[in-house]
C-alpha positions in Angstrom: -23.4 -122.5 75.9 -25.0 -125.4 74.0 -23.4 -126.3 70.7 -25.5 -128.0 68.0 -25.0 -131.7 67.3 -26.8 -133.3 64.3 -27.8 -136.3 66.4 -29.6 -134.1 69.0 -33.1 -133.8 67.4 -33.3 -137.6 67.0 -32.0 -138.1 70.5 -34.6 -135.7 71.9 -37.4 -137.4 70.1 -36.5 -140.8 71.4 -35.9 -139.5 74.9 -39.6 -138.6 75.0 -40.5 -142.3 74.5 -40.8 -145.0 77.2 -37.9 -147.1 75.8 -34.5 -146.5 77.3 -32.2 -144.2 75.4 -28.5 -145.2 75.2 -25.7 -143.0 73.9 -22.3 -144.4 73.3 -19.0 -143.4 71.6 -15.4 -142.6 72.4 -14.6 -140.5 75.5 -14.7 -136.8 75.1 -17.1 -136.8 72.2 -19.7 -134.8 74.2 -22.1 -137.5 75.5 -22.4 -135.9 79.0 -23.1 -132.5 77.5 -25.9 -133.9 75.3 -27.6 -135.7 78.1 -27.6 -132.6 80.3 -29.1 -130.8 77.3 -31.8 -133.4 77.0 -32.7 -133.1 80.7 -33.1 -129.3 80.3 -35.3 -129.7 77.3 -37.5 -132.6 78.3 -40.9 -131.8 79.9 -40.4 -134.4 82.7 -38.7 -132.6 85.5 -38.9 -135.5 87.9 -35.4 -136.3 86.8 -32.0 -137.1 88.2 -28.5 -137.1 86.7 -25.9 -139.5 88.2 -22.2 -139.7 87.2 -21.1 -143.3 87.7 -17.4 -142.4 87.8 -18.2 -141.3 91.3 -17.9 -144.1 93.9 -21.0 -143.1 95.9 -23.2 -143.2 92.8 -21.8 -146.6 91.7 -22.5 -148.0 95.2 -26.1 -147.0 94.8 -26.5 -149.5 92.0 -24.5 -152.3 93.6 -27.2 -153.0 96.2 -28.4 -156.6 95.9 -32.0 -155.6 96.6 -33.1 -153.7 93.5 -36.1 -152.3 95.3 -33.7 -150.6 97.7 -32.2 -148.8 94.7 -35.5 -147.2 94.1 -35.6 -146.0 97.7 -32.1 -144.5 97.2 -33.3 -142.7 94.1 -36.2 -141.2 96.2 -33.6 -140.0 98.7 -31.8 -138.3 95.9 -35.0 -136.3 95.1 -37.1 -138.4 92.8 -40.9 -138.9 93.4 -42.6 -142.3 92.8 -45.9 -140.6 92.3 -45.1 -139.5 88.7 -43.0 -141.1 86.0 -39.3 -140.9 86.7 -36.4 -139.9 84.4 -32.9 -141.1 85.4 -29.8 -140.2 83.4 -26.7 -142.4 84.2 -23.4 -141.3 82.8 -20.5 -143.8 82.1 -22.5 -146.9 82.8 -19.6 -149.2 81.9 -18.4 -148.6 85.4 -21.2 -150.8 86.9 -21.2 -154.2 85.2 -24.5 -155.4 86.7 -26.3 -152.3 85.5 -28.2 -153.9 82.6 -30.1 -156.3 85.0 -30.8 -153.4 87.4 -32.2 -151.3 84.6 -34.3 -154.2 83.3 -35.8 -154.8 86.7 -36.6 -151.2 87.5 -38.0 -150.6 84.0 -40.2 -153.6 84.3 -41.6 -152.8 87.8 -41.7 -149.0 88.0 -42.3 -146.1 85.7 -38.7 -145.2 85.1 -37.2 -144.0 81.9 -33.4 -144.3 81.7 -31.1 -142.2 79.6 -27.7 -143.9 79.6 -24.2 -143.0 78.3 -21.1 -145.2 78.0 -17.8 -144.8 76.4 -17.8 -148.0 74.3 -20.0 -150.1 72.1 -17.7 -153.0 73.1 -19.4 -153.1 76.5 -22.8 -151.7 75.7 -23.7 -153.8 72.7 -22.4 -157.1 74.1 -24.2 -156.8 77.5 -27.3 -154.9 76.4 -28.3 -157.0 73.3 -30.1 -159.7 75.3 -30.8 -158.2 78.7 -32.6 -155.1 77.3 -33.8 -156.4 74.0 -36.8 -154.3 72.9 -36.3 -151.9 75.8 -33.7 -149.6 74.4 -32.2 -147.8 71.4 -28.5 -147.2 71.0 -27.2 -144.0 69.5 -23.6 -143.5 68.5 -21.8 -140.2 69.0 -18.7 -139.5 67.0 -16.3 -136.6 67.0 -17.6 -133.5 65.2 -18.0 -133.7 61.4 -16.9 -130.6 59.5 -20.3 -129.0 59.5 -20.5 -129.3 63.3 -16.9 -128.1 63.6 -17.9 -124.9 61.7 -21.0 -124.4 64.0 -18.7 -124.7 67.0 -16.6 -122.0 65.4 -19.6 -119.8 65.0 -19.7 -120.0 61.2 -22.7 -120.5 58.9 -22.9 -123.8 57.1 -24.0 -124.1 53.5 -27.0 -126.2 52.7 -27.5 -128.8 50.0 -26.1 -132.2 49.0 -22.4 -132.3 48.7 -22.7 -134.5 45.6 -24.1 -131.6 43.6 -21.6 -129.0 44.7 -18.7 -127.7 42.6 -15.7 -125.9 44.0 -16.3 -122.1 44.6 -13.2 -120.0 45.2 -15.0 -117.6 47.5 -16.2 -120.5 49.8 -12.8 -122.1 49.6 -11.0 -118.9 50.6 -13.5 -118.4 53.5 -13.2 -121.8 55.0 -9.9 -123.4 53.9 -8.0 -122.4 57.0 -10.7 -124.0 59.1 -10.6 -127.2 57.0 -6.8 -127.4 57.3 -7.2 -127.1 61.1 -9.9 -129.9 61.0 -7.5 -132.1 59.0 -4.7 -131.6 61.5 -6.4 -131.7 64.8 -9.7 -133.6 64.2 -13.1 -133.1 65.7 -13.1 -133.7 69.4 -15.2 -130.8 70.8 -12.6 -129.9 73.5 -9.9 -129.8 70.9 -11.9 -127.8 68.4 -12.7 -125.2 71.1 -9.1 -124.9 72.3 -7.5 -121.6 71.4 -3.8 -122.6 71.1 -2.1 -125.4 69.2 -0.4 -126.4 72.4 -3.7 -126.9 74.1 -5.0 -128.9 71.2 -2.0 -131.2 71.4 -2.4 -131.5 75.1 -6.1 -132.4 74.9 -5.4 -135.0 72.2 -2.6 -136.6 74.3 -5.0 -136.7 77.3 -7.8 -138.3 75.3 -5.3 -141.0 74.0 -4.0 -141.5 77.5 -7.6 -142.0 78.9 -8.3 -144.5 76.1 -5.2 -146.6 76.9 -5.3 -146.3 80.7 -9.0 -146.4 81.3 -11.0 -147.9 78.4 -8.5 -150.7 77.5 -8.0 -151.7 81.1 -11.7 -151.4 82.0 -13.2 -153.1 79.0 -10.6 -155.7 78.0 -8.6 -158.5 79.6 -5.5 -158.1 77.5 -2.3 -159.2 79.3 -0.2 -156.3 77.9 -1.5 -152.9 77.1 2.0 -152.1 75.8 1.5 -154.5 72.9 -1.9 -153.0 72.0 -0.5 -149.5 72.1 2.4 -150.6 69.8 -0.2 -151.9 67.4 -2.2 -148.6 67.6 0.9 -146.7 66.6 1.6 -149.0 63.7 -2.0 -148.7 62.5 -1.7 -144.9 62.6 1.3 -145.0 60.3 -0.7 -147.2 57.9 -4.0 -145.4 57.9 -5.6 -145.7 54.4 -3.7 -148.9 53.7 -4.7 -152.5 53.5 -4.3 -154.4 56.7 -1.7 -157.1 56.5 -2.2 -159.1 59.7 0.7 -161.4 59.0 3.1 -158.5 58.7 1.7 -156.9 61.9 2.1 -160.2 63.6 5.8 -160.5 62.7 6.6 -156.8 63.6 5.0 -157.1 67.0 5.9 -160.8 67.8 2.3 -161.6 68.4 0.1 -164.4 67.0 -2.4 -163.6 64.2 -5.4 -164.5 66.5 -4.1 -162.0 69.0 -3.7 -159.3 66.4 -7.2 -160.0 65.2 -8.6 -159.8 68.7 -6.9 -156.4 69.2 -8.2 -155.1 65.9 -11.7 -156.2 66.8 -11.5 -154.4 70.2 -10.1 -151.2 68.6 -12.9 -151.1 66.1 -15.6 -151.8 68.7 -14.3 -149.0 70.9 -14.4 -146.6 67.9 -10.7 -145.9 67.7 -10.4 -147.4 64.2 -12.7 -148.4 61.4 -12.0 -151.1 58.8 -13.4 -151.0 55.3 -14.2 -153.9 53.1 -13.5 -154.2 49.4 -16.2 -153.6 46.8 -16.2 -156.7 44.6 -18.0 -158.4 41.7 -15.3 -160.7 40.4 -13.3 -162.5 43.1 -10.8 -163.8 40.5 -9.6 -160.3 39.6 -9.9 -158.4 42.8 -8.4 -158.6 46.3 -11.2 -159.8 48.4 -10.0 -160.4 52.0 -7.8 -157.4 52.8 -9.6 -154.6 54.6 -8.4 -151.0 54.8 -8.0 -149.2 58.1 -8.8 -145.6 59.1 -8.9 -143.8 62.4 -12.1 -142.4 63.9 -10.5 -139.1 64.4 -7.6 -137.7 62.3 -6.2 -135.5 65.1 -5.8 -138.6 67.3 -4.1 -140.4 64.4 -1.7 -137.5 63.9 -0.8 -137.5 67.6 0.2 -141.2 67.3 2.5 -141.1 64.2 4.2 -138.9 61.6 1.6 -139.3 58.9 1.8 -137.9 55.3 -0.3 -135.0 54.2 -2.2 -137.3 51.8 -3.0 -139.8 54.5 -4.3 -137.1 56.7 -6.6 -135.8 54.0 -7.8 -139.3 53.0 -8.5 -140.2 56.6 -10.4 -137.0 57.2 -12.4 -137.5 54.0 -13.3 -141.1 55.1 -14.8 -139.8 58.3 -16.7 -137.1 56.5 -18.2 -139.6 54.0 -18.8 -142.5 56.4 -21.1 -140.3 58.5 -23.3 -140.0 55.4 -23.3 -143.4 53.8 -21.7 -146.8 53.5 -18.1 -146.9 52.4 -16.1 -149.6 50.6 -13.0 -149.5 48.4 -12.1 -151.0 45.0 -8.8 -152.7 44.3 -7.3 -154.8 41.5 -4.5 -157.2 41.8 -2.3 -154.9 39.7 -2.4 -152.3 42.5 -4.9 -149.9 41.0 -7.5 -148.7 43.4 -10.5 -146.4 43.9 -10.3 -144.9 47.4 -14.0 -145.0 48.2 -17.2 -146.6 46.8 -20.0 -144.5 48.4 -23.3 -146.4 48.9 -22.2 -148.8 46.1 -23.1 -146.0 43.7 -20.3 -143.4 43.5 -16.6 -144.0 42.8 -14.7 -141.4 44.8 -11.0 -140.6 44.6 -9.2 -138.3 47.1 -6.5 -136.1 45.6 -4.9 -133.2 47.4 -4.7 -131.2 44.1 -6.8 -132.9 41.5 -5.9 -132.8 37.8 -7.6 -134.0 34.6 -5.6 -137.2 34.5 -7.0 -138.2 37.9 -10.5 -137.9 36.5 -9.7 -140.0 33.5 -8.2 -142.8 35.5 -11.1 -142.7 38.0 -13.6 -143.0 35.1 -11.7 -146.0 33.7 -11.6 -147.8 37.0 -15.2 -147.0 37.8 -16.3 -148.7 34.5 -14.3 -151.8 35.5 -16.0 -151.7 38.9 -19.4 -151.3 37.2 -20.1 -148.1 39.2 -22.0 -145.4 37.3 -21.0 -142.2 39.0 -17.5 -140.7 39.6 -16.4 -137.9 41.9 -13.0 -136.4 42.5 -12.6 -134.7 45.9 -9.7 -132.3 46.5 -8.0 -130.5 49.3 -6.4 -127.6 47.4 -7.7 -125.3 44.7 -6.4 -125.9 41.2 -7.1 -122.9 38.9 -6.5 -125.0 35.8 -8.9 -127.8 36.7 -12.2 -127.4 38.5 -14.1 -130.7 37.8 -14.0 -131.8 41.4 -15.6 -131.2 44.8 -13.7 -129.5 47.6 -13.5 -131.6 50.8 -14.5 -128.7 52.9 -17.9 -128.6 51.2 -18.9 -131.9 52.7 -20.6 -130.7 55.8 
């Protein structure tokens, strides 16, 4: 069964063009499934799918004579008479692949569809070698709208900014939203039937990230140190990064911590958020906040508070739809999110009228016109907020 992903229509449209199509993202986000879907739906059936985690497929692209690679593709069933379509899965396993693709694309009618598990590799190596010859798409874990589709439920239409909380919709979907907050949006986890299976899948995803991605893509001397940092970050999700404190806790230099953070962000595990600022004298400019790309993965790493889980989930929901910053004053007052530099958003598990008044005051100081409270639970005495589960 093929499950709908929002990125698919754009992917399909680009896959019909001559330029190479590149799909990247964390492991287990569904890249392979999407590519196989593309091959089924594209009119060109002179096509081939190769998994580069298999040694025999990797060896095919390690040949020094690139023309011999074309002969090998013919032996696998492709015809040179008509344009060829080649899908390569997990391309980070063959480091010379960008030059191979450039040569074959330049000399033969071959369209490549490529997947890889990290922008850290893809963007660094593909920027120059395939400039103008490719477009990179990023696939993330499911957003809540996709989660509901995977569960076989109908998703409401319309912009979330215009929605008010409806008790009937809240009652229908709140159980699903709580599951989404707890276990996140990896497709395999969402489709798992038991909590034990969900936890096992999350543990396996994390293990693959540490034992495969980190070792394959980085030259860090100690994966134990970077894993210790990951756990510390999970316990601090939604907080400002204090590199000096992390350095002292782990016994590592600040440059080392910064290198680790850069790697974790470029491999989609975390996302750092800059402050929204007008007046550098009054606001904290340098500190960035940190969030995890999947809340389920974050929860499997540390005992996180209910509020942190909700805020991290909401960050992922909003960041798929626009640019996110945060606002902070030196006295400690903050606005959780500034959305597209236009809407001040505060995440509250059970919003009350005082929260709205404080948000309005801070928004005026930030010179942001619009304000929105987003809540997790229903409050019968106060309804001037949006329910997080309505952001699909």
